[in-house]
N, C-alpha and C positions, 0 to 999 in steps of 0.2 A: 969627620964623624957621621955627616948624613949619608956620604958613600960608602963606610964603612958599614953603619944600618940597615942602608938598603941591600950588600951585599950580605949581611948576614939572615935578614928576613927571605931575601931570594936563594937559599942554601939552603934553608928551613922548607922551604917551598919544594924544591928539587927530590929534600931528602923523604918529607912525607910521602912524594911519590915511589921514592925507589925500597924504601923498606919500611918494612922486614922484607916486603914482598914487592917486586913490580906492578906497579897499576892499584886502581880504586877497586876492583872488583875480581870475585873469584863466582865458582858456581859450586854447589852441594846439592847431592841428591836430596831427596824429602822424601822416599823411602828406604827397607833395608836392605842391604843388598851379603848376605852375611853365609848365604850357604847356596844351596843348589834349588831350592824350595823357590826362596826369591828370586833366582836367577829365571828360573823358569816362568815365571810370575811376572818380572821385570821385561823379560825378551822373548824369541822364543821356548814354548809356543804360547805362552799368556798371553804376549802383546797383542796376537790374535786378534781377541777378543774383543781388548778396545775399538782396535782399526774395524771391526765388522759393525759395532755398534755406533760408531762415527760416520760411516758409512751410508745407515740405515736411516738418521738422524745427524746432521752435519749440526745440529745445537749442540749434544752431550759433546761435544769437543771441549766444553768447559769443564764439563763432568769428570773428562778422561785424563784431559792434558791439561796444561801452567798455560793454555791460550787465554783462558776467561783472565790473568791478573796479570798480562804483560805485553808491556808497551814494546814498541821502537822507536830510540830515539836516533832519528836521520838527519845527518845534513852530506853539505858536499864540499864545505868547510870553504863557503868563499865570502864569509862577512862573520868571521868570529870576533868575538867584544868587540872591545875595539882593536883587535889588531888586523884589520881586515882578513884578503882572499891569502892565507895562510894552505891553504890545501887540506884534501880530508884528513892524512896518515898526521897532522900536528895540531890538526884538531879534536883527536882522541880525547887527549886527558880532559876536555872541556865537556864531554859526551861521556865519560864515564861518569863524572862530576854530577853531571844530570842524574845520570841510572842513582846514580849515589842520593842523590836528594829524594829520587822517585820510593826506594827503599826506607829508606830514615823517615822518611813524615807521613809515607802511604803505606808502606809495604807492599808497593806495587814492583814485581819484577819487571826486571830490563834489561834487556842488549842496546849496546850502540852500535848504531853502522854508519863507518863512514864511505861514502861513495866515490870515485875518481868521474867523475861524470856532469859537466859543465852545463850540459843542453838541457832546458829547464823539462821540454818535452821525453827525452828520454830518463831522464833522472825521476818523473814521474812511472811511467811505464815499470822502470825497475820497483819504487816504494808501491806502487798498485798490486804487482808480481810477489808482494812479500804476504800479501791480506791470509793465506789460508795459516799464518805461524804467529800472529801477530791480534791481539784484541784491540788494539789503538794502535796507534801512530803520531809521534810527536816531532814533527818536522824542529830544525834549529839550522841557525846559523847559513842562510841559503840567501846569495843575495837579494836586494828590491831590484830592480820589479821581476826576478825569475820566480821568488818566493809565492808571489800572489798566483802565478801562471801554475806550479809545482801545486799550490795548496788547493785552488780550483778543481785542475782537473781528478787532484786525487779525490777530494770530495764526492764529485759527480759520477766516479768509476768504485769508489767502494763504499763497502757498508758497512764498516768500523767508526769511530772516532778518528778523525784526523785533523790533528790541532798546530798550527803553528806559534811555538809559545812567544817569540821573539816579537809575534803582534800581537796575539788576543792575550794570552798571558800579561804582557806591559799594560795592553788595555783595562784589564779589569783590575789591576790592582789600582792602575792612575784613577779608573771611574770610583772607587772605593774609595781612596786619599781626596777625590776632588768632592766625592758626595759629604763627606765631614767636613769638610774645608769650608766649603759653603754650610755647612751648619754654625762652625764657628764664626765666619763671617756676617751669615746673616742674610747672604743672598742667597738667587734661585736660580737653574741650569738657565729658564728662559729666559734672563733679565741680562748674561754676564757677557764680555765682548772677552775673545778669548785671543791673544796672539802666541802661535806657535812657530818654531824654529823645528826644521829635520823632515825632509819629505821621503824619508825613507820609511820600511815595512812597519817599525813599531809607531812613527807619527803618527802614519796616515790611520792606520789601527785605531787610536786613541779617537784621535780625531772624530772617527768614526761611530765608535761608543759614546763619547759625549752626547753626539749626537741623539743617538739612539735613549740617553737619559734625561734630553731635553733641550739642548742648545741648539740656535738656530745658526742655521748655517750661515745666512747672511752676516751674520755676527761674529764668525770665525776668518781671522788670519794669519795666514799659512806663509813664510819665509823657508828658502835655504838659502847656500852659499852662494848662490846667482841675485837672492833679495828675495820679493812679494812673488806670490805666484797671482800674477795676472792673464786676464784675459788678452790671444794674443801672444803672450811668451813662447819662441819657440827651443831655446836653449833648455837642456836639461828638464826638461818634459817628460809627464805619461799622465798616462789616463787617470791615476790614482791621484797625482796632486792638481789636474785638472779639476777634477770637483769640486773643488777648494780656492779656483779663480777666484779674484777680486779686484774690480778697476779692470783698465785699461793701458795704465803705467807704469812702465818700473818705479818700482818704491823700493826704500830698505825698510830695514828692522828698526832702526828713530824714526821714520816717517809714521807707524804705523800704531807704535807701542802707546800711543797716550790716552789716557783713559781704558783702559786695557784690568780686566781685575782680574783675569787669570794667563798666565804666563807657562806655557807648556813647551821646556827644551828639551828635545831628542835631538842634538844635533854637538858643539862641541865643544871647548874650556874656553871663557871669557866673551861670550856671545851678545852676552847683557849686562852692561855698562848700569852703574848704579845712578847715571844722570836720565837714565832708562826708568828704570824706577820710581827714580820719582815722581815721573810722569802718569805712573798708571794713578789707577782708580785708589777711592781711600781703601786701607787693608788689604791690598794687593793681597793676591795666593799668587806662590813663584814653585811652581815645579820645574826644577831645577837637575835635568836624571843624566846629564852627561856625563860617561865613566870613566878613568877615575876621577876627573878633573870637571866639575861641573860648570855649567853655563855662566855664573856668580858665585862666588865664594858668600854662604848665610851671612857671615857674619859685614860683609860689604853690603848686603842688601839689606840687614836690619842696619846701619848705619844711617844710611836713606831715610828709609821707613823703619821705623819700630816694631811697630804692630805687623809687618809684613806676618805672614802663614807661608813658611817655606817647607817643599821636600828635596831631596834629593836621591840619587841612585847608591850612599855610600852610605858603609855603618857607623863610623861615629859622628854624625850628624843624624838632628830627629828627624824622625819620618823618611825610613830608609824604602825606599820602590824598590821591594826585590820579589820577582817573580814568584819565586816558593812557596810565596803566601795565595800561591794560585794553584798553579798549574798540578801539583801534587793531588790534590784534594776536587779538583773539576776534574780528575782521571779516574780518582778514585771512585764518586761517583756515578758517574759516565758505564762505568768497567761495570760497577755492580747493579743498576739497574737496565744492562745490555741493551743500552744505548748505541745506536746505529749513525749518532753524528754528535754533532756537541755544536748545538744551534745557541741563537743569540739569549731565549729566554732563557735557557741555564748558564752564559755566560752574564745576566745581569744579574740572575741567583746569587751568584760567587761574589758580585760584586755588595749585592745588599747584605750576604752573611757575613763577608770581610769588614764591610762597615760598622755593622750592628754589636759586633765582635767588638770593637777599637773603643763604641760605645760603652759598652758594659765595661765593669770591673776585671779590673786585670788578673786573671789569675798566679797561686801564687808558682808556681811553675816557672810562668814568665816572668816575676820578679827574681824567683835567684835565680833564673838565667842572663837575665839581666840589672843583675845587683846594683846599687847605688843609682839607676836613671830612675827616674819618677815618669810612672809607667800614668800618667791620667789623663784621660778623655782632653784636646783642649789642641793648641795652637800647635805643640810640641808632639800629639799624641794622637794620630791621625787614623794610624793603620797598629793591627795589633801587631806585636813580633812575630818572627816564624818560629820560635821554638813557645808560640803559646802553645800549649797540645787540645786547648777548643776547637781549633781550627778543621784538625777533620769530622770531627763530628758535625759542626754548624757550616757548614761547607760543603763539603760531599753528602749531607741529606737533603741541604736546598737544592743544589743541581740533579741529585735524583731523582725530588720530586719536581720540578721543572721538566727535567725530560720526560717524567710518565704525563705532567698533565698537556704537554704537544705532540705526544704521541709518537714518538722515538722510541720509548722505554719498550725493546724487547720481553725483558725478564722482569716485569711492575711491582716492587715490594708491597709486597700485602699492609705490613706494620712498620708505617716509619720513626713508630718512639721504639720500635725493637729493634729497629737496625741502627738511631745514633743510639741506643743504648751498648749495641754493641761494636760499632766504632768508638765508643770510650773507651768498652772494656780494652779496644787493643792499644789505646794512648795508656790508660789512667789500668796500670796493669791489677789496681784491686778493685774496680767495679764491680766485674762480674760475681767475684766468691761474696761482693760485699751487700748484693743485693738482697739477698734475705733477711739483713739485720738493715737494713736501709726501711725494708719496707716494714717490717716490724714496728723501727721504732717511729713509723709515722703513725702509729695507732693509737700513740700517747701521748699527750704534749708533757713531756719531763722536764723540771729546771736542770739544768748543768752549769753548774759552778768552774770556771777556770783560774787556778792560782794565781798563773804567771799572766793576771790579762794585759801587761803592759808589754809581752813578746808580741812583735808582728806576727808571728808564726799562727800566737791565739789570738791577733785580730783577723786575719786571714781568713782561721777556720772559724771564729765568730759566725764573720758574713758569711759563711756556705752555710753554717749549722742554720741562719735565716733562711738564705735562700732553698735550701734541699731537704729540710724537714719541718716536722710542726715541734723543734724545740724550742726553749725559749736561753738561751746564753745567758752568763753571770759572772760578770769581772772582776778579780780583786787587783786595785792598782787605783796609783790618782788619777784623776779624772782629765785633767788637765795632758796630762801627760800623752794618756790615752786618744784623748782629740788629738793633740799634733802628731800624734805618728799614725793616728788613721787617716788623716790628710795628708800627709807627706808618703802612703801609699798607695793616694790613689781610691781608698775605701768609702764607701757611702756610709757606712753606717756611723753612728755616733753616739756618744756613753748620753744617759740618761734620753734619749731619744727613741733610739732604737733597742737598746736593752740596758739592764741595771747594772749601776757599779758600786762595788763595797770598797771604799775610800780608806785604807786604815789608817790614816793622819789623822784624819777628820769623818765620822760616821758616827752618826744618831746611836744605832746596836750596841756602840762601843761597851757599854757599861754591859749589857746583857750579855755580851757575847763573853765577856773575860771572867764576868760570875759565874756563866754556865761552864768555862773550862773549869775556873778554879774547884768549883765543886765538883767537878768529876775528878780531879787531881789533887784534891787538897791532901790526902791520905799517902800523897805518892811524890812529898816533896815542894807541892807546889804552894808558893806563899800567893796572898795578893797581888803583890808588886810582880814577881816574875810572873802570873796569867795574864797583867796587864799589858808586860813589857813583848809576851810574845804574842798578844793577840792586837800592838799596832807592829809587830814587825816579820811574825811568819804568815807568810800566806794559805801553805799547807793546811796548817791548823784553824785560821780565821776559816779556812774550806769547808773544814771537817766540822768546826762547830756548826756551820749553818747547815749542815746535813742534818748533825745530831736533831737539832734544834726543829727540823723538818722546814727548813725557808730554802732547800735545794734539794734536788732527789740524788743526784751523783757528783762527787768531786772528779774533776781530771787537774792532774799535777805533774811535777817531773819535767819539765824543760830544760831544769836547771838542776844542778848538785847530783847524789848520790843517792840511788831507790831505797834503800834500806833507811837515810836518815827521814825522807818521807813515810815510808814502813812504820817506823815509829810512832807517829804520831798519830796517822789513821788509826792504827791498831791502841792505844790508849785513848781515843775521844769513840772510835766507832764498833772498836773492837765489841765482842758479849760472849756469851758462852755459846750461840748459836751462831754467830761470826766472828769467823777469826782466818786472817791470811792462809789458803791451803797450798798456793804456787802463782808464777806466774806464767802465763800462759803464751808463747810469741806463736803467730801465723806468718811463715814463711810462701810468699805466691812467687812459684818458681818457674821456668819454663814448659816443665811439664806437668803444673799441678800445684794443687798447697800442701806444705807442710805443717804440721804444728808440733813444736818442738817444746818441754816442759821440764824441768822447771828453772827459767831462766836466771832467776834473782831471789827468793823470796827465802828457800833453806839451802844454807851451805852444805850440809852434809844428813840428808833427812832421813827420817827413822824409816822401818817399813810401815807404820801406820800412816806417816806424813806421804811414802810413797804413794799408799793405798788411797788416798784422800787424794792427791794429786791425779792420779789412774782416775776417777771417778767425777773428777770436776773436770777435767779434759774430756772426758768422753759427750756431760754435758753440753761443754762449751762449741764443742765440735759440730755436733746437729744445730747448734743458732746458725750455722755458714750451709745449711743443707745438706749437710754431708753426714754419711752413714763412719763414725767411727772406728778406728781398725787402729790399736794400740799396740804398739809394741815397745817392751822395759828393757831400756838397751843396758849392756854391762860388758865390762873385759871380759866377763864369761858367761860362756853360752851354753844353756844348756845343762846345767849344771860340772861344766869341766873344769873349773876352777873353785879351790878355797882360798877366794878373796873375799873383799870386805863388798865390794860394791856385790859379788855377785851372793854373796850370803843374803846381804839387806833387801836386793832383789827377790830371792826367794823367800825371804818372810815375806816380801809384799802380794809374789803371787798367792802364797797362802793364804791370805788374809782374803784377798780377793776374790779366789774361789771358794770358800767360809758359806759364800750366798749369792742365791741369783745375781747374774748382770746381765741385763739388756743391750748387751757390745760388746764387740769382740776383742779380745787380749791375749798376748803372750808373751815370754819371757821366763829366762833371761836370755839375752842373744845380743850378738853383733848390730852396728848399725846395718852391712851390708846382707845380713839374714831378715834383718826385718823389711828392707827394700828391695830383695831380689828372691822373687817365689820358687824360681828353680835352684837356687843353691840352700835357700832352707829346708827345701823336702827331701834333700839330698841328704844334709844334716840329720834332721829333727823330722823324718815322714809324717808323724803325729801328730803336728803343730796345727793349733786351732786358729789360727789366722787367716782368713781367707783374702787371698790378694796381698800385693804392697802395703805394708802398712801406710797408714798416711796421720799417725802420732807416732811420735817417738818421746820414750820419759826416761829422763839419767836421774842416775845416784848422787849424783852433786851439783850444784849449780857451774862449778869450772866447765863441766865437760858439755853441760846444755847451751850456757854463754857462748864455750867456743865454735862448739857447730852452728849455733843463730849467724854470730860474724862470720865465720868462715863463708857460710851462704848469701849473706849477706853483700859482704866484699869482695870474695871469688867469686862465687858464682849466679850474680844478678839479683839475689831474690830480693823483694822486696818485702817490709815486714809490717805485720799489722800486729798493735802491740805495745807492751806486753798488757796482756789480759791478768787482771788481779783475780784471781780465782777466791770463793768462799768468802767475799764480803755482799754478797747480795747484791751484788751491781751498785754499791754505793758510794764502789772509788775505784779509780786507776790510776795508775803511777807510768806516765811514759819515762824514755830518755833521753839526754838531752837532743841525740839526733833526730831526732821524729822533726817529720817537717809539716807544712801547714795541712797538705791534704790528710796524713796520717793524724794527725789531731781530731781532723774532721772523721772519720773513719771509727777513729776513739771513742766520739761525739756520738755516734748513731749504737755503738755497741751499749753506753752508758743510757744511753735513752732510750733502749729496750727494755720494757715491763718486763718484772723477773715472771711473772707467769708463762711468756713464751720459752723459756728454757729453764724453768725449774727453779 
């Protein structure tokens, strides 16, 4: 059975690399090449202009070529993973994988370069000759001590960052894990004894970094396959190992492990025995990083010392020391600052950023990616997870700042906050377009009540609301359930301390709430007993009553259930002649920009009057995002060419809109392609009043609007902000069950914007 599983996993891995097309990389053009004009600009004669600019000023290569965002992953295949010297060609899948990680985690373009050259000096010559092509070099999987030689020569001769990730990437992540492990254990770098196994490039780099963090050299004991590295030893020695020689006589790992506070293993499986762990200092820290099998199984270590703090190189144990936490982001910061090297200060800034992120509250995105794991800072969560999207902004910004402070940045970043916002915007797709909304929300402290307060997404959103806005969240739910779920999710907030809670089962305002609801609904068939039952069980109705009574400024509901079910209670409780649901507007954030869609929820078959109201409401809300509305009324009919129901209703809506001056651009009725393609629209209807492509599409029924929204989300990679409930004075919004914690945060910012900001 084990063999069958192994074979199945092996085949799955091979299929992953082979299908649907071989390999993990491809090259794509970033500019159009559709006609002779494009060709003349991309190549001769237009390309000569870019060449002459770069000849006159080499730094402009960043402006006219991909060099400023291009990294080379270079290897000779002499020390590939745990596979050893498998050669340059066999190493290519690993290097392609590294390039994919650069692109995925930091949007850095990458070429993998595998070289048949075992001489370190000749290898360094080849790498140095690549400098005109690349903005930085990532050396990978080169055996020790050759890797030390290659990196030293390249760093001395090249004016771009050169970084051997096996050494320094590992050292940085180990450093971050060590910072937090000592924090948990209550120990200090200057006081601890370290015993390390493995005298290769990664092991030496880790020890060098730990010294920079405060460890005393005399407290470090290095062992390898030959035992202790001591003064006078001749076998299997290198200058790098000799730096850590201790004593003058041979010894074994068992001889020196006693009293060790930190075991650092970068060697092989089974090296550290349980009886050795028993002799370590109280609350020992064990970094058993050999892959795929660690120096000691974590369960075996804890059987001897239950309070041991353990990290491995494996993803199926807590605290995986994974270089992907470091290398994409240190290169991102270095490239953006135009750094000529990656120095110690930049590496330490990287360590501090990673360590601090683990001590902060876990992001909702990381929690979703690692569902079921408890991501709370402590012995089992020393470093962030690779899919924590905050790594880009935190780490790259810290690295760029250190580069500037140490004078190696050729292009200093003037505004680090704006730079971090830009990085976050590249990871959180909604960040940039939501910025005007968040800024407006910060001008007033509004009270936002969340109807489904026990939902983990709501809890994460509530914490983010308190961190990112001036709003006050109010949660409806059972306090004991909310508290236990906050603790389980690793959130710092607690009910009754950081935010207010309305407990449907037992709240002193219960009588006030049911009487208010009964007063509103007494002539609509609601008896006192029914009002009492609804105020015990219906959290949407409870939240709406709170807004109606002035105890909250806006309600967010809908993380479960059907939109129109929630809308019924909102309309009954909060609807007035002046306030009534106009339509639901969804913002879809796409690769080429934002697109608003309405009405996705409220009116299944809207009348012309309702369509016109939706158009006017959409224009008002689009401006909240700092955009000028360009609205297309979409139909199966196009500029009167069909006598169909949607066409008739859209033409009638156009007549209503045309009956009064409007301060926004609109046109209709038309097909979606005509709305988005200016050239097509001008051929079909040259007199159209819509400038440029539409950014808002209004449909004649919710089936069409919701269908387009879902297609863009599921197949077009669109990220939804919304739905935004128009017409209710920003007093309530109904989300959908697919919403994420970040989506709820975005909706809270929309709900937190004073009405004066958008009319």
